[in-house]
N, C-alpha and C positions, 0 to 999 in steps of 0.2 A: 225335647227342649233344646233350642238353638243356643250356640255359644255367643257371648257378648261381642260386639264388634271390636276389632283391635285398634281402630282409630276413631276419633270423635266424628259424629255425623257432620256431613258437609253443609247441611242446610237446616234451618229451623232452630228453635231453642234447644239448648243442651239438656238432656234428661237430667232431672234432679237427683235420681237415684244412682248415678254413675259418676265416678271421678277418675281422672287420668293423670298420673304423676308426670311431672316435667322430665324431659330427657336428662340423663345423668351427665354431669360435666365430663368432657373428655371422650364421650362416645357419640357425639353428634356434631354436625357442621357448626362452626362458629364458636365452639367451646375449647379452650386450651386444655391440654392434659394436666392432670393434677400433679403438683410437685412431689418428687420422690422424697420419702422421709429422710431428714438429715441434710437436705440440699436446699433449704429455704434461703430467702434473701437475708443478708446480714443486717443487724439492727442499725438504724441510722444514727450517725454521730453528730453532735452539735459542732459548730465551728470552733476553731482554736480560740482559747481565751474565754469561752462562753459556757464552760462546764459548771454545773451546780457546785456550790461551796463544798470543798472536801472530796469531790468526785472527779476522777480523771479516767480516760479511756483505758480499759484493760482487755486482755485476751488477744486473740490473733489479729483483730482488726485495728488494734491500737498501734501496732508496729508496721502495718501495711496490709496489702491484700493477702488473702489466704494462699497457700502453696498451689502452684499451677495456674494462678491468675495471669491473664495476658498483660496486666498492668505491672510496671516495675515497683518494687517495694520502696516505701518511703522511710528511709533510715536517717533520722535527724542527726546522728552522730557521725555520719560518713563525711569525710573531709573533701571538699571540692577545692583543689589547689588553685584553680583559676580564680575562684571567688575569694580565696584567702589572700592571694597576691593583690587582687584588685582592691579589696577592703583595706589592706595594710597600706597600699600606695595612696589611696584616697585620704586616709587619716594622716599619713605622713605629709602629703602635699598641702593639706589644709592647715596643718599646724607645724610648719617647717621650722620656724625659729625656736619655739620652746623645745622641740625634739632634738635640735642640734646643740643646744646648750651643754648637755652632759659631755658629749664628745669634744666640744671645744675646750671645756674646762679640764678634761683629761689630758688633752694635748698640751695645754698650758702647764699643767702640773708636771708632766714629764719633762718639758723644757726647763722649768724653773728648778725642780728638785734634781733632775739629772744634771743640769748645768752646775748646780752647787756641789754635787757629789764629785765632780771632776777635780776641782781644787782641793776638796777635802781629802780625796784619795792621794793627790800629790803631796799634800801636807803629811798625811799618815805615813807615807813610804819614802819621804825625802831623805831620811837618814840612812837608807840602805844603799850600799855600793857594791857593784858587781865587778870583779876582776877576772881576767882570763890569763892563764899561765902559758908557757911556751909550748905545752902539749895540747892546748885547746880546751882545757878544763876550766869551767867557770865557777867562781866562788862568790857568794853574796855575803857581805858582812854588814854590820850595823844593827840598828834596832828600829822597831816600828813606833811611830809617834802615837801614843795612846789617845791624845786629844783629837787628832785628825781621824783616827780609826773610829772613835766614838761618834764623832760628828757624821761620818759617812754612814754608819749603821743607823743613826737617828734619822737622817734624811731618807734613807731607804724605807724605814718603817712608816714615816709620815707619807711618803709617796704611795706605799701599798695601801694604807688606810684610806687615802683620798680616792684611789682608783676603785677600791672595793665599795666604798660608800656610793660613789656615782653609779657604779654598775648596779647596785641594789636599788638605787633610785629609778633607774631605767625600768627594772622589773615592776616597781610600784606604779610608775607612770603608764606602762602598757596596760596594767589591770584597770587603772582609772579610766583609760581611754575605752576599753571594751565595755566598761560600765556606763559609758555615755556621759561622764562628768566633763564639764568645761575644761579645756586644756589651756593652762596659763604657764607663765615662766616657772612657777613652783611645781607644776605637775610632775616633771621629770627630774626635779632636784631634791625632792623630799622622799624619805623612805617610809615604809609601812612595816611595823614589827621588826625593828632593826636587829635585836639580839637573836630571836628565833631564826630569822633569815640568815644572819651571819653564821650561826651554829650549823644550819643546814648546808651552807656553802662549804664550810670547813669539812664536815663529815663526807659530803659528796666528793670533795677534792681528795680526801684520804682514801676513800674506796676506789676512786678512779686511778689514783697513783699506784695503789697496791695491784690493781688489775693490769695496769700497763707494765709493771715490773714482771708480772707473770705472763710473759710471752705476748704482750700487747693486746691480743684478742679479748681477754676478759675485761680489760680496761675500756675498750670500745663498747663492749656490751653494757658495761656499767654506765657509760656516758649516755647511751640510748635509753636505758631503763630509768635513769634518775633525772632525765632532762626537765621534767615538769615539776620536780620537787619544790623549787622556789615559788612557783605559782600556787601550789597547795598551801604553802606557809602564808603567803600574802593574802590569797583570796578566800581560803577556808579556815584560817586561824588554826592550822595544825602545828604540832610540834615537829622537830626535825625527823625523828624516826617514823612517825605516822605519815609525814609528807613523802618521805622516800618510799615507803610501802605503797602509798596510794599511787604515786607516779609509776612504780613498777607494775602495779595491777592494771592501770590504764593503758600502758604501753603493750602489755600482753594481750589486752583486748583488741588493740588496734596496731598490730605489729607493722603491717605494710605502711600505713599512714605515718606512724611514728618514725620509722626509718627514713622515709622520704623527707619528713620535716627536719630531722636531724641533719641529713645530707645537705638540704637546701640552706639551712641557717648557717652551718659551719662553712659551706662553700662560699656563700655571699660574704661572710665576715672575713674569710681568708683573702678574697679579692680586695676587700677594703684595706687589710693590713699590708697587702702586697704593694699598694700605692703609697708607700712611705708612711703608713698608718693614718694619713690624712683621710683616706677613703673611709676609715672606720667611723669618722664623725657622722657620716651619712648612713653607713650600713648598720651600725649598732642599734639605733632607734627603730629602723625599719624591720630588722630581724626580730627585735623584741615584740613589736606589734604582730608580726607573723606568728611568732611562737605563742603569744597570748591568745590570738584568734584560734589557732589550732588546738590549744589546750581547752578552750571553752567549747569549741565545736565537738571535739571528740568526747568530752565529758557530758555533752547534752545540755549545757547551761546557756542562758540567753546572751546575746551579743548586741550591743548598740549599733544602730544604723544597718542592721542586717535583718532580712525578712525570713531567712530559713531558720526558724526556731523550732524547738521541740514542741509537739502538740501539747496545748495547755499553757505554754509560756508566751506571754506577749513580748513584743520587741522592747528591749530596755529603752525607756524614753530618754532622749538627750537631756542633759542637765541633772539627771538623778544622782544622788550621792548615797548609795546603799551602805549599810553596815557590813563590813567585810566578814565573811564567815557565817553570816546569819541567814543567807538565802538558800543554801544548798545542804544536803546531807553530807556527812563526813567521809564517806567512802564511795568509790565508783561502783556501778553506774549511778548517774545522778538524775533520776526521774523527779519531777516536781512533787513536793509534798503538800504545800499549802498554796493555793493560788493567791496572787496579790489582790488586795482589796480594791475593787473597782468603784470609784465614786461617781463616774459619769460615763456616758457612751464613748468608748475609745480612749479614756483617760485613766491614768494610774497615779494617784497622788491625792492629797487632801484638797478640797475645793478652795480656791483662792478667795 
């Protein structure tokens, strides 16, 4: 009995009592080799902002390509200094007058209160008389005028309060700007959460002062670690201690970017102060915008007028007025928790 042919007959109908299996994939021409177990293609991801409600990308493909991929990783919290400066300059240029108001008022306050403190000081110490004897020793006699001294102290307190208030208003204005709210004359003149922010600034000042007394270096480290604390108070509704802790944690996650931001901001402000303090009128709002942008970028939160957002977050629409502290989780890192409700294609907000 002969063996069945190894290939189908070349002519005539195929015998009904014989079947020939197709060539196995990967073992014949025109067939790709089978994928190795564990090296399949990654699951496809929907476009940013189009994830199903309550679902966001997770796993290795959410943060970027897998290790060893020829494509660079997509880290939404990495700070691009060129983009940060460009964004800050565009916002400053487009809203020049409202952003210059706090600096102008600070300069006027220094002139007025400082000018009044000079005659108050003269009045306070006008009764003092200094005499020098034949041997060159000086002796001061007389009494300090209590009324003049009290006036001088009062003027100093009022000046300090005015400067602190305006400085806090600049923090609030920068957060309003990164939220995409319309910039008006009130934007950089009104504060958000005045007392918690004041308490935070006092605590930060105490910690930094103690650090500077301890050989300066600890003070500089504290300034870097706590630089974002006011933003956490204004933007996340945190208390002073929680905001200082959150700032320290964020800086430790982004040490290099945080140090560069600190150097850039203090360097620019120093140049403004070197120009008879008049330059601070311009540098203070610009550096506040740069600081707020850096804080939002490194924490992974959305930024108005900026396209480099964290996956799942749409760009904050201009004109929005969010409730501060309601958008983001309380501690870094800040992945989105609940996607904004989308009422129409590409729009975020109730239908008009």
